[in-house]
N, C-alpha and C positions, 0 to 999 in steps of 0.2 A: 059418247066420248065423256070421259071423267072430267069433273069440274076443274077449272084451272087453279094451280097452287101458287102461281107468280105470273105477274103482267109487268111487261117492259119493252125493251128493245135490243135487238142485235146491232152492234155498231163495228165497222171495219173500214178504215179509210173515211171517208165522206158518205158512205152508204150507211142508212138507217132502216131497220125493219122492224116495226112494231109486232110483238109476238105475245103468245101465251104458252105457259109451260104446263104440260098434263103429264099425270104418272103414266109410265109405259109398261109397269109391272104390277102383279097382285101378289100377296102374301099366300103361300100354300101351307101355312102353318095351321093346323088344326085348333081352333079356338076351344081352350079348355078353361074351367073356372076352378078356383080354390075352394074346396069344401071342408068343413069340420067333419071328421070321420066318425063321431059320435052321433051325430043327427042329421049329416049332409046339409046343413045350412051353409049357404054361401059366405065364405070369408072375404070381407072387403080390405081395401087399401084405405088408411086413415090418415088424413093430414092433421099432425099434432104439433102445437107450439112445444119446443122441447124444454122451454123454460117454465110454464104454467101447467104443461099437460092437457091443455084444452084444444078442442078441435078448431080449425082454422078453415073459413069459407074460402072458396076461390077467389072471390072479389077482393079479399084482404091479403093475398100472396103477390109479393113483388120478387123481381129477380135482383140478386146482389152480388158484388163481388168483393170477397174478403181480402182486403189489402193488407192487414196485419191480424194477428190473431183476436179474435172476437170484434174487430172493427170492419164494417161494411160500408160500400157505397151503392145506394139503391139505383137501378137502371130502369127507366120506362121504355114502351115501345118507342116513343119519340126519340129517347137518346140512341137506340139502335138505328132509327132511319136518318137521324141527323149526322152520325158518326162519318158517313160518306154518301150523301144524297146520290151522287152519279152512279156509284157502284150498286146501290140498291135498286136503282131503276134501269140500269143499263149493262147488257151483257157485251163487254168489249172483246172482240176476238184480236189477240195479240200477235198471232202467226199462223201459218199453215204448214202442215207437216204430213208425212206418210203415216197412216195409222199403224202400220207394222213397227213403228219405232216405239210406240207406247206398249210397253210390256203389262202383262196381266194384273200384276199387283197393284197397279195404280187405279184399276178400273172400280167404280162403286155402283151406281144406281142409273138406270136408263129412264128418259123421259122423252115425250113427243113435244115438239114445237109446232104450234100452228099461227098462221098470220092473222092479225086482228085487221080491222077495216082501213083499207088504203095500204096495207103492206103485201098484198097478193103478188104483185108483179115482182118485186124486189125479193120476196121469199122464193118465188119460182127461179129466179135469176142465180140466187146463191145456191139452191138446192142442184140445179143443172151444172153449175160451175165446179161444185165439189164432185158430182158423179163423173163428170168427164176428166177432171184432172186427178181423181184418184186421191186426193187429198182430204184431211179433216181440220176445222179450225180450232185453234185452242185459245182459251181466253177465261175469264173469271166473272162472277157476279156474286152478289149478296142475296141471301134468302134466309129467312127465319132467323135473323141475327148471326148469320155466320157465312163468310165468304167460302165460295166453292170454286176450286179449279174444275174446268170442264172441257170437253171437246164436242164439237158439232159435226155431224156426219150426214150424208145423203142416204136414206134406206127408202128404196122404192119411191113412193110419191111424197114421203114426209121427210122433214128434217128431224134428226134425233139428237138429243142432247145427253151426253153421259157425264155425270159427275166423277171426277178424279180425285185421288189422294195426293196431297202436297209430298214432296221429298221427304220432309222431315217427320212425316207419318209413317214412313215405311222403316221397319227395324233393319238394322245392318245384318248382313249374311254372317258376320263374325259372331252374332249372337246365337247362331243355330249350330249345333255340334254335327255337321255332316263329314262323313268320312271321304278322303280323297279316292280316286279310281285305284291308286297303288295301293293304298291301305286296306281296301276292300278285297283285293287280290282277285279281281275278275279276270278270267281268262280270255283270250280272243275268240276262243271256240264258243264260250258262253255268249259273248256279244253277237257272235255271227248268228247263233241259234235263236236268241231274243230277237234279232232284226227281223230274222225269217217269220218269227211268230207275228211281229208286228205288221209285216207285209201282208200276211195271210188275214189278218183281221182289220186290215183298212178298209174304209168304206165312206161314201160321200156323208156329210152331215145333214141329217133330217131331224130337226127338233121334236117334231111331232111324235116321232117313235119313242121317246124317252118319257117315262111317267113316274110320278111319285108313288111307286109301289109300297112303300112303308105306310104311307098315309091311307092308301087304298085298303092295305091289309088291317090297319088299325081301324079303320071305318067299318069294315066287315066284322071285326071282333066285337066293335061297339053294338053293331045291329044284331049279332048273335046273342048279345048280353040282355038286349031289349027284348029280343023274341022269347028268351028263355026267362024273362021278368027277374033278371039278375040286377035289377036297377039300384039296389042299396048294399051290394056285396062289393067287398076289395078283394081282388084276385091276390092270392099269395105269392111270394116271390119264388119262382123256379130255380132249381139249381143249373148252374151252367153246364151246358152239354159236354160230353167227353171231347167232342171236335174242337170246340172253342178253347178248352184247356190244352189242347195238344198244338194249337195254332202257334204258340210261342216257341216250340221246340224248334231246333236247328234242322233244315232240311237240306236234302241233296238237290242243289239248283239244277244241274244238268239233267237229273232224273224228272224234275218237275217241267222243264222246258221241253223235254222229248215226249213226255205224256200229253202235254198241251198241244205240240204239233200233231201227234198221233190223233188226238181226239179231233181237232180241227179238220184233218184229212179224213178221218172216217166219216164225220158229219157231211162234208163236201161230197164223199162218195155215195153216201146214203141219199143225199137229194138228188144226185144224178141217176141213180137207179131207182128211186122210189122206196128203197128199203124194204125190209120184212115188217110185216104187222106188228111183231114183238118190238122190234127196234124203234118203231113209229110210236108206239105206245110208250116206250121207256124214255124218249126224247120229251114226249109231251108231259110226262110225270116228273121229270128232272126239276123243272123251275119250281114246281109246288113244293118238292122236298127241301130245296135250297132255301125258299121263303120261311118254312117252318123252322129250319135250324137257326135262321138269323132272328 
């Protein structure tokens, strides 16, 4: 288990559960370094005093709030803690609600909650109550100098905390230029065909089937360059493929939907019959060609 990044307690009513917070996700981002293209030496980030131009050590850096131009109030870690001692040590559940009422734009980061000594029984009680009721707890707590809105839900044998965005952090839909259905001039026939395609492509959610294929392909390219000893060469920029340039052109929507349905039906038919050797080889090659174009 990853180390705890927050220690405190869950509180609702008179119930008090001492817990620790652990990261539930890890970054899939490929770690890349900034290099000087002339000699491939690493390029570092430098902390510089903007007035003197001198480097500043981490020990000499403090956080400050600019209350007017050029005037700051310095804040210490104790200031952050003392701002609201209870909020920094307690995750208070304010209500319980159906998870389906919280729409996707509010979700941020998942964490695991584990009980600390003396909290095992009450932890299990909350977990089983949430599981049987189908509810999630909604509350807030302070971590790393910031208040977080969050939900707590029961997932298998663990309580999971997911941080949420506050309502004021969500941009208004009025800021997004989205056409109305009437403006887009979508026909009932097009909708029916699209619904049929969605129905044919529907499947249970199996997260383990999905992979970061871009990262895998990039790592394969890195390994090829290492194998060829191309470790100090910059790859020249390639021209955009003809297919990429054509993607912005106006398409015949009905034609695309029809071809998509025919393709799905053909694949299903091929799986039932086993398909010809040529067809099977073509289907195996298709994903590779797609990745190369991407």
